[in-house]
N, CA, C and O of each residue as an XYZ file, in Angstrom:
524
protein
N       0.577     -1.058      0.154
C      -0.001     -0.097     -0.202
C       1.013      1.510     -0.336
O       0.952      2.443     -1.137
N       1.902      1.239      0.866
C       2.888      2.390      0.947
C       3.259      2.961     -0.353
O       3.115      4.123     -0.733
N       3.800      1.876     -1.021
C       4.725      1.851     -2.215
C       3.623      2.544     -3.468
O       4.009      3.374     -4.290
N       2.286      2.034     -3.401
C       1.272      2.367     -4.582
C       0.985      4.165     -4.111
O       0.810      5.050     -4.949
N       0.992      4.312     -3.119
C       0.740      5.786     -2.353
C       1.737      6.527     -2.937
O       1.516      7.590     -3.516
N       2.940      5.972     -2.806
C       4.125      6.789     -3.323
C       4.026      7.023     -4.973
O       4.378      7.988     -5.652
N       3.443      5.826     -5.326
C       3.362      6.067     -7.002
C       2.484      7.149     -7.332
O       2.700      8.009     -8.185
N       1.310      7.026     -6.475
C       0.192      7.826     -7.044
C       0.970      9.335     -6.436
O       0.879     10.313     -7.177
N       1.576      9.465     -5.358
C       2.280     10.719     -5.138
C       3.412     11.512     -6.253
O       3.641     12.708     -6.428
N       4.018     10.213     -6.931
C       5.026     10.799     -7.724
C       3.978     10.961     -8.965
O       4.176     11.985     -9.618
N       3.056     10.259     -9.347
C       2.368     10.554    -10.604
C       1.576     11.974    -10.583
O       1.576     12.770    -11.522
N       1.021     12.117     -9.563
C       0.359     13.748     -9.147
C       1.405     14.910     -8.928
O       1.134     16.102     -9.076
N       2.691     14.386     -8.538
C       3.822     15.433     -8.672
C       3.898     15.722    -10.032
O       3.728     16.896    -10.361
N       4.112     14.908    -10.863
C       4.548     14.857    -12.429
C       3.530     15.559    -13.075
O       3.741     16.471    -13.874
N       2.254     15.085    -12.693
C       0.975     15.429    -13.638
C       0.835     17.401    -12.985
O       0.484     18.335    -13.706
N       1.120     17.480    -11.907
C       1.261     18.851    -11.574
C       1.858     19.800    -12.071
O       1.620     20.987    -11.848
N       2.850     19.270    -12.933
C       3.761     20.088    -13.375
C       3.314     20.458    -14.540
O       3.970     21.318    -15.127
N       2.189     19.963    -15.135
C       1.552     20.507    -16.446
C       0.207     21.186    -16.027
O      -0.640     20.574    -15.377
N       0.067     22.351    -16.391
C      -1.417     22.903    -16.395
C      -2.297     22.337    -17.120
O      -1.990     21.822    -18.195
N      -3.630     22.340    -16.613
C      -4.521     21.744    -17.333
C      -5.826     23.077    -17.563
O      -7.049     23.102    -17.421
N      -4.779     24.077    -17.984
C      -5.871     25.284    -17.890
C      -6.297     25.682    -19.550
O      -5.554     25.617    -20.529
N      -7.360     25.997    -19.514
C      -7.929     26.840    -20.655
C      -6.978     27.642    -20.874
O      -6.090     27.874    -20.054
N      -7.085     28.270    -22.269
C      -6.387     29.436    -22.748
C      -6.963     30.721    -22.073
O      -8.187     30.845    -22.031
N      -6.209     31.622    -21.576
C      -6.564     32.681    -20.581
C      -7.171     32.284    -19.287
O      -7.876     33.071    -18.656
N      -6.970     31.348    -18.968
C      -7.198     31.048    -17.214
C      -6.297     30.954    -16.689
O      -5.249     30.450    -17.093
N      -6.618     31.612    -15.265
C      -5.250     31.607    -14.426
C      -5.114     30.230    -13.438
O      -4.119     29.960    -12.766
N      -6.223     29.517    -13.506
C      -6.213     28.302    -12.456
C      -6.608     28.531    -11.212
O      -6.557     27.597    -10.412
N      -6.965     29.497    -10.899
C      -7.554     29.908     -9.491
C      -9.025     30.157     -9.479
O      -9.693     30.672    -10.376
N      -9.351     29.789     -8.529
C     -11.124     29.984     -8.244
C     -11.101     30.382     -6.786
O     -10.637     29.802     -5.804
N     -11.757     31.582     -6.928
C     -11.793     32.567     -5.569
C     -12.388     32.122     -4.779
O     -12.281     32.672     -3.682
N     -13.393     30.822     -4.887
C     -14.208     30.142     -4.057
C     -13.287     29.102     -3.601
O     -13.316     28.975     -2.376
N     -12.541     28.380     -4.159
C     -11.865     27.314     -3.535
C     -10.727     27.935     -3.048
O     -10.382     27.368     -2.011
N      -9.772     29.127     -3.429
C      -8.644     29.485     -3.044
C      -9.000     30.114     -1.633
O      -8.065     30.297     -0.853
N     -10.202     30.434     -1.276
C     -10.274     30.790      0.162
C     -10.013     29.658      1.024
O     -10.188     28.484      0.695
N      -9.493     30.152      2.385
C      -9.436     29.122      3.418
C     -10.164     29.644      4.606
O     -10.164     29.113      5.716
N     -10.736     30.652      4.295
C     -11.663     31.221      5.662
C     -13.137     31.101      5.272
O     -13.423     30.810      4.110
N     -14.115     31.317      6.220
C     -15.510     31.136      6.048
C     -16.106     30.562      7.245
O     -15.899     30.800      8.435
N     -16.948     29.695      6.618
C     -17.733     28.799      7.751
C     -16.996     27.643      8.008
O     -17.578     26.898      8.796
N     -15.959     27.253      7.631
C     -14.942     26.220      7.793
C     -13.854     26.746      8.464
O     -13.331     25.986      9.278
N     -13.276     28.080      8.309
C     -12.385     28.711      8.664
C     -11.106     28.172      8.339
O     -11.201     27.358      7.420
N      -9.905     28.337      8.774
C      -8.513     28.047      8.345
C      -8.516     26.780      8.283
O      -7.915     26.215      7.368
N      -9.246     26.028      9.319
C      -8.963     24.259      9.712
C      -9.701     23.695      8.282
O      -9.591     22.475      8.163
N     -10.333     24.280      7.328
C     -11.005     23.880      6.247
C     -10.247     22.880      5.410
O     -10.714     21.896      4.837
N      -8.798     23.366      5.441
C      -7.735     23.151      4.531
C      -6.353     22.915      5.437
O      -5.421     23.716      5.362
N      -6.307     21.709      6.320
C      -5.432     21.577      7.123
C      -4.031     21.394      6.356
O      -3.006     21.764      6.929
N      -3.975     20.903      5.236
C      -2.575     21.008      4.751
C      -2.247     22.240      3.704
O      -1.159     22.367      3.143
N      -3.112     22.923      3.575
C      -2.781     24.131      2.899
C      -2.075     24.892      3.579
O      -1.718     24.632      4.728
N      -1.732     26.129      2.834
C      -0.930     27.178      3.509
C       0.537     27.037      4.016
O       1.140     27.706      4.855
N       0.954     25.922      3.228
C       2.431     25.522      3.750
C       3.588     26.527      2.752
O       4.726     26.751      3.165
N       3.139     26.997      1.568
C       3.803     27.670      0.785
C       4.681     26.766     -0.121
O       5.758     27.180     -0.550
N       4.113     25.273     -0.464
C       4.775     24.587     -1.235
C       3.910     23.372     -1.617
O       3.599     22.582     -0.726
N       3.567     23.203     -2.678
C       2.636     22.337     -3.201
C       2.889     20.937     -3.009
O       1.990     20.150     -2.714
N       4.135     20.593     -3.173
C       4.684     19.140     -2.927
C       4.204     18.564     -1.327
O       3.752     17.462     -1.014
N       4.484     19.711     -0.516
C       4.205     19.472      0.963
C       2.719     19.135      1.075
O       2.248     18.174      1.682
N       2.000     20.147      0.342
C       0.322     20.074      0.869
C       0.215     18.759      0.120
O      -0.431     17.888      0.703
N       0.806     18.406     -1.244
C       0.073     17.169     -1.694
C       0.401     15.977     -1.006
O      -0.327     14.987     -1.070
N       1.796     16.018     -0.138
C       1.855     14.798      0.437
C       1.268     14.553      1.868
O       1.090     13.437      2.357
N       0.951     15.927      2.561
C      -0.242     15.813      3.593
C      -1.353     15.267      2.881
O      -1.694     14.117      3.161
N      -1.987     15.919      1.984
C      -3.648     15.522      1.633
C      -3.592     13.876      1.459
O      -4.493     13.197      1.951
N      -2.677     13.364      0.858
C      -2.241     11.881      0.549
C      -2.623     11.365      2.359
O      -2.662     10.174      2.669
N      -2.725     11.824      2.771
C      -2.241     11.292      4.668
C      -3.682     11.642      5.498
O      -4.107     11.000      6.458
N      -4.361     12.900      4.840
C      -5.335     13.518      5.956
C      -6.576     13.486      5.021
O      -7.370     12.553      5.148
N      -6.802     14.508      4.034
C      -8.080     15.067      3.519
C      -8.137     14.044      2.476
O      -9.179     13.399      2.596
N      -7.440     13.665      1.534
C      -7.527     12.494      0.590
C      -6.962     11.359      0.480
O      -6.544     10.803     -0.536
N      -6.953     10.919      1.869
C      -6.409      9.369      2.151
C      -7.234      8.295      1.702
O      -6.703      7.258      1.304
N      -8.558      8.438      1.724
C      -9.511      7.395      1.386
C      -9.552      7.548     -0.272
O      -9.570      6.468     -0.863
N      -9.566      8.608     -1.009
C      -9.378      8.360     -2.485
C      -8.086      7.952     -2.617
O      -7.938      7.319     -3.662
N      -6.922      8.084     -1.861
C      -5.684      7.585     -2.400
C      -5.809      6.397     -2.257
O      -5.292      5.631     -3.071
N      -6.308      6.077     -1.511
C      -6.686      4.264     -0.984
C      -7.457      3.622     -2.054
O      -6.993      2.674     -2.688
N      -8.215      3.940     -2.197
C      -9.413      3.431     -3.353
C      -8.781      3.347     -4.683
O      -8.842      2.311     -5.345
N      -8.083      4.570     -5.155
C      -7.192      4.854     -6.327
C      -6.161      3.806     -6.509
O      -6.111      3.165     -7.559
N      -5.202      3.572     -5.374
C      -4.333      2.527     -5.402
C      -4.786      1.312     -5.523
O      -3.946      0.502     -5.917
N      -6.119      0.802     -5.260
C      -6.587     -0.284     -5.371
C      -7.224     -0.534     -6.624
O      -7.580     -1.709     -6.710
N      -7.454      0.061     -7.482
C      -8.095      0.312     -8.674
C      -6.993      0.238     -9.685
O      -6.384      1.271     -9.963
N      -6.664     -0.975    -10.297
C      -5.699     -0.918    -11.613
C      -6.071      0.244    -12.596
O      -5.128      0.869    -13.082
N      -7.192      0.554    -12.897
C      -7.377      1.472    -13.969
C      -7.063      2.998    -13.672
O      -6.803      3.840    -14.532
N      -7.145      3.241    -12.069
C      -7.038      4.449    -11.716
C      -5.390      4.517    -11.689
O      -4.842      5.434    -12.299
N      -4.716      3.679    -11.078
C      -3.395      3.574    -11.164
C      -2.808      3.903    -12.472
O      -1.998      4.819    -12.617
N      -3.275      3.055    -13.535
C      -2.966      3.226    -15.143
C      -3.247      4.716    -15.534
O      -2.478      5.332    -16.272
N      -3.940      5.053    -15.212
C      -4.246      6.368    -15.422
C      -3.076      7.308    -15.108
O      -2.349      7.832    -15.952
N      -2.984      7.466    -13.621
C      -1.702      8.036    -12.718
C      -0.528      7.876    -13.495
O       0.197      8.854    -13.677
N      -0.221      6.666    -14.023
C       0.919      6.382    -14.417
C       1.273      7.007    -16.012
O       2.313      7.426    -16.521
N       0.103      6.872    -16.431
C      -0.031      7.292    -18.067
C       0.322      8.882    -17.933
O       1.230      9.332    -18.631
N      -0.446      9.793    -16.970
C      -0.478     11.245    -16.846
C       1.075     11.407    -16.615
O       1.622     12.309    -17.250
N       1.823     10.648    -15.797
C       2.922     10.845    -15.756
C       3.742     11.056    -16.830
O       4.661     11.874    -16.791
N       3.454     10.303    -17.902
C       4.507     10.370    -19.113
C       3.831     11.318    -20.212
O       4.319     11.344    -21.343
N       2.747     12.076    -19.902
C       2.732     13.088    -20.935
C       2.722     14.563    -20.886
O       2.141     15.315    -21.669
N       3.428     14.871    -19.881
C       3.801     16.238    -19.886
C       2.511     17.254    -20.030
O       1.480     17.014    -19.401
N       2.617     18.330    -20.839
C       1.476     19.174    -20.826
C       0.698     18.441    -21.902
O      -0.178     19.202    -22.313
N       0.665     17.294    -22.511
C      -0.052     17.153    -23.767
C      -1.556     16.699    -23.460
O      -1.864     15.551    -23.136
N      -2.480     17.806    -23.613
C      -3.866     17.410    -23.428
C      -4.483     16.027    -24.060
O      -5.130     15.197    -23.421
N      -4.139     15.959    -25.478
C      -4.622     15.015    -25.986
C      -3.968     13.554    -25.184
O      -4.755     12.652    -24.897
N      -2.741     13.444    -24.916
C      -2.358     12.317    -24.432
C      -3.113     12.184    -22.837
O      -3.585     11.162    -22.340
N      -3.078     12.964    -22.497
C      -4.336     12.794    -21.018
C      -5.508     12.257    -21.323
O      -5.897     11.231    -20.763
N      -6.237     12.909    -22.281
C      -7.349     12.054    -23.003
C      -7.449     10.734    -23.222
O      -8.443     10.043    -23.000
N      -6.112     10.285    -23.785
C      -6.023      9.069    -24.152
C      -5.720      8.127    -23.000
O      -5.878      6.912    -23.118
N      -5.248      8.745    -21.796
C      -4.869      8.120    -20.601
C      -6.514      7.323    -20.020
O      -6.784      6.189    -19.623
N      -7.264      8.471    -20.208
C      -8.460      8.281    -19.523
C      -9.127      7.162    -20.562
O      -9.526      6.172    -19.948
N      -9.323      7.106    -21.911
C      -9.931      5.893    -22.479
C      -8.950      4.691    -22.302
O      -9.370      3.626    -22.754
N      -7.633      4.678    -21.682
C      -7.319      3.501    -21.670
C      -7.907      2.711    -20.329
O      -8.117      1.499    -20.383
N      -8.151      3.457    -19.162
C      -8.603      3.158    -18.100
C     -10.163      4.141    -17.632
O     -10.357      5.006    -16.778
N     -10.928      3.582    -18.519
C     -12.411      4.128    -18.340
C     -13.065      3.942    -17.020
O     -13.891      4.720    -16.541
N     -12.649      2.897    -16.492
C     -13.054      2.463    -15.313
C     -12.646      3.047    -13.907
O     -13.231      2.791    -12.854
N     -11.355      4.018    -14.078
C     -10.861      4.528    -13.102
C     -10.903      6.206    -13.295
O     -10.272      6.962    -12.556
N     -11.605      6.583    -14.221
C     -11.855      7.822    -14.510
C     -12.518      8.572    -13.398
O     -11.945      9.457    -12.763
N     -13.595      8.232    -13.212
C     -14.194      9.073    -11.977
C     -13.401      9.196    -10.877
O     -13.155     10.305    -10.402
N     -12.908      8.029    -10.347
C     -12.216      7.890     -9.338
C     -10.908      8.944     -9.519
O     -10.535      9.812     -8.729
N     -10.454      8.648    -10.562
C      -9.112      9.418    -10.713
C      -9.108     11.093    -10.493
O      -8.362     11.842     -9.864
N     -10.499     11.342    -11.450
C     -10.808     12.863    -11.341
C     -10.998     13.484    -10.036
O     -10.581     14.557     -9.601
N     -11.671     12.634     -9.539
C     -12.224     12.579     -7.834
C     -10.810     13.011     -7.131
O     -10.664     14.134     -6.649
N     -10.021     12.248     -7.120
C      -8.717     11.886     -6.495
C      -7.904     13.395     -6.875
O      -7.528     14.145     -5.975
N      -7.713     13.688     -8.246
C      -6.838     14.983     -8.570
C      -7.701     15.855     -7.821
O      -7.130     16.358     -6.854
N      -9.206     16.272     -8.012
C      -9.978     17.496     -7.573
C      -9.309     17.400     -6.187
O      -8.424     18.188     -5.854
N      -9.838     16.233     -5.245
C      -9.431     16.096     -4.042
C      -8.109     17.048     -3.294
O      -8.133     17.892     -2.398
N      -7.102     16.534     -4.033
C      -5.492     16.856     -3.909
C      -5.736     18.595     -4.346
O      -5.828     19.373     -3.397
N      -5.825     19.110     -5.630
C      -5.565     20.006     -6.248
C      -6.463     21.043     -5.553
O      -5.990     22.024     -4.978
N      -7.796     20.779     -5.631
C      -8.921     21.891     -5.346
C      -9.279     21.749     -3.947
O      -9.159     22.793     -3.306
N      -9.742     20.599     -3.217
C     -10.113     20.712     -1.784
C      -9.012     20.761     -0.872
O      -9.126     21.618      0.004
N      -7.990     20.073     -0.852
C      -7.059     20.179      0.119
C      -5.669     21.024      0.074
O      -4.946     21.325      1.024
N      -5.519     21.297     -1.205
C      -4.448     22.487     -1.445
C      -5.116     23.506     -2.335
O      -4.560     23.541     -3.433
N      -5.856     24.122     -2.253
C      -6.755     25.344     -3.030
C      -5.585     26.465     -3.098
O      -5.530     27.029     -4.191
N      -4.804     26.819     -2.300
C      -4.029     27.950     -2.276
C      -2.322     27.489     -2.722
O      -1.661     28.137     -3.533
N      -1.907     26.468     -2.129
C      -0.412     26.008     -2.432
C      -0.180     25.300     -3.691
O       0.934     25.042     -4.145
N      -1.390     24.980     -4.268
C      -1.104     24.339     -5.771
C      -2.195     24.878     -6.451
O      -3.029     24.214     -7.065
N      -2.177     26.321     -6.311
C      -3.479     27.189     -7.181
C      -2.760     26.972     -8.630
O      -1.541     26.876     -8.774
N      -3.714     26.911     -9.667
C      -3.075     26.787    -11.068
C      -2.657     25.612    -11.672
O      -2.377     25.481    -12.863
N      -2.613     24.488    -10.532
C      -2.211     23.055    -11.215
C      -3.580     22.369    -11.645
O      -3.706     21.170    -11.892
N      -4.542     23.288    -11.691
C      -5.976     22.170    -12.193
C      -6.718     23.023    -12.112
O      -6.658     23.770    -11.136
N      -7.575     23.190    -13.003
C      -8.825     24.199    -12.969
C     -10.105     23.535    -12.133
O     -10.854     22.660    -12.569
N     -10.153     24.023    -11.122
C     -11.258     23.494     -9.998
C     -12.551     24.423    -10.189
O     -12.568     25.654    -10.175
N     -13.870     23.354    -10.410
C     -14.768     23.982    -10.524
C     -15.553     24.562     -9.271
O     -16.553     25.260     -9.438
């Protein structure tokens, strides 16, 4: 389990190096980037470390642990993560990754959204378009 979680972390690290941004988008979402409000600063216990990698590592142990575990136990999800790691910023390549593992697509998208949008909205701002 630990090695698969490390593999997922590596894949997310590599995938995070490429922006999934439409032209003209900054990748930040003012509602997702806010860490105050009803949930207060504790709504994002991993965020605001001033380092995306640190936040991602924390999120795999805290907020996104259940999704990390579920993805690591789903061969399609792991396959998508491995495929993304080799795509760079090539959007068509990433689309092909999803086609190779359709059974893991929803889980992988949820996992990425958890890490980049839910757990690390400030530290990883711009790494993924958050809805």
